[in-house]
N, C-alpha and C positions, 0 to 999 in steps of 0.2 A: 295516201291511203285513207286518211280521214275524210277527204272530199268524196272519194268513192263510196265510203260507208254511208254518208248522209245523202248521196245522190239517189235519184229515182232508178238508177241502174242496179241498186242493191235490192234485188228481187228475191222474194221468198214465196215459192208456190204460186207465182203469178201476181203477187201483190207487193207493194212497197214494204220492205222489211221494217223500216222505221215505224210505219203505221201499226204493224203487227207487234213490234216491241212496245209501242205506246199502250196498246190495248192490254198487252201482257202485264205491263207495269201497273196499270189501273186495276187489273184483276187481283193484284197483290197489294192493293192500297198504298202504292208508292208512286212517285213520279220519276224514279231513277232506275235505270238498268245499267249493269256493268259487265263488260266482256273482258275476260282475262285471256290475252292473246298467247300466253305461255302455257297455261293449263287447259285452255279450251273450255273453260267454265263460264256460264252465264249466271248472274245474280240479279233477280231470282231465277232459279233454274227452270228450264223447260226444254224437253227433247226436240220440239218442233224447230228449234233454232240451230240444231247441231250442224247442218250443212253450211249455214251462213257462218257460224263460228269457225268451222274448219277452213272455209275459204279465206277468211281474214287472218287466221293464224298462219296459214301457208303463205299468204301475201306478205305478212310481216317477216317471216323467215326468209323469203326471197329478197326482200329489201335489205335485210341485214347482210345476207351473202353478197349482194350487189355493192354494199358499202365496205365489204371486207371485214365486217365485224363478227367475231365468233358469237354464236347464239348464247353460249354460257357466260358471256360478259354482261348480259342483261338480267337484272334481278327481278324487274317487274315491267310489264307492258299491258296497259289497260285502255279500253275505250269506255268512257262513261257518258251516258246520255241522260240529260235532265230535261223532262218535258214540262211544258206550261210554265216556263221561266218568265220573269219580267222582261219586257221589251227593252233592249239596250239601245243606247244612242247610236244612230246610224243604221239601225236594223228596222226598216220601215214596216209598219203593219200591213198585212194583206187584207183585202176586202173579202174575207171568207171566214169560215168557222175554224180554220186551222189555228193552232197555238204555237208560240215560239218555242224552240228547243235549242239547247246548247250541247254540243258533242265535244268531248275533250279526249285527246290521246295523250297519255302520260307514260313516259318511258324512264325507268330508273336503272342506272348501271351499277356495277359492283362497288364502285367508289362512292356511291350515294348521290351522285349528280342526277337531277331530274330534268327532263326535257318535255315540254308541253306544247300542244297545238290545239287551238279551239276552232270550231266551225259553228256558225249559227244557221238555222233554217226554220222552216215552218212545217207543222205536221198535225194531223188529227188521228185519233185512234182508228185502227182498221175497222171497217164496216162493210162486209161483202154485199150488203143490200144496196149500197149507193156507189160502190166502186166497180169499175170494169176490170176484169182479170186480164193480165197480159197474155199475149199469144206465146210468150216464152215459157209459160207454165208447162209442166210435164203433163202430157196427155195420158189420162188413165185409160187402160185397155180393159 
């Protein structure tokens, strides 16, 4: 699920969702966004991300069902994305203006055990003037 989240297939209105999240974070003077998969909330909040949040909350619920784990056994499930983080060993720099990011999926159960998964990638803030919009975007009528 985390790999799907950081992939280019995470599309929001025809643009890469991570680029839009990065621009959103910068507009709130932060380099971090957090998606609560249980409540469907984004911090900092913005309604433009509602469909993406809903998609990943549903995906998480399906994964739990597939594992036979009741949804109410999960106390917390969050995806946190930190943009413009230091380059980590083995994470080779790109020859572009993109900055490294770290995405983390944290799941905590009722017993207090926490399970984490990290993914590293590269991203730049969304800029419609230099990006091509995907053909998957909803066509306005």
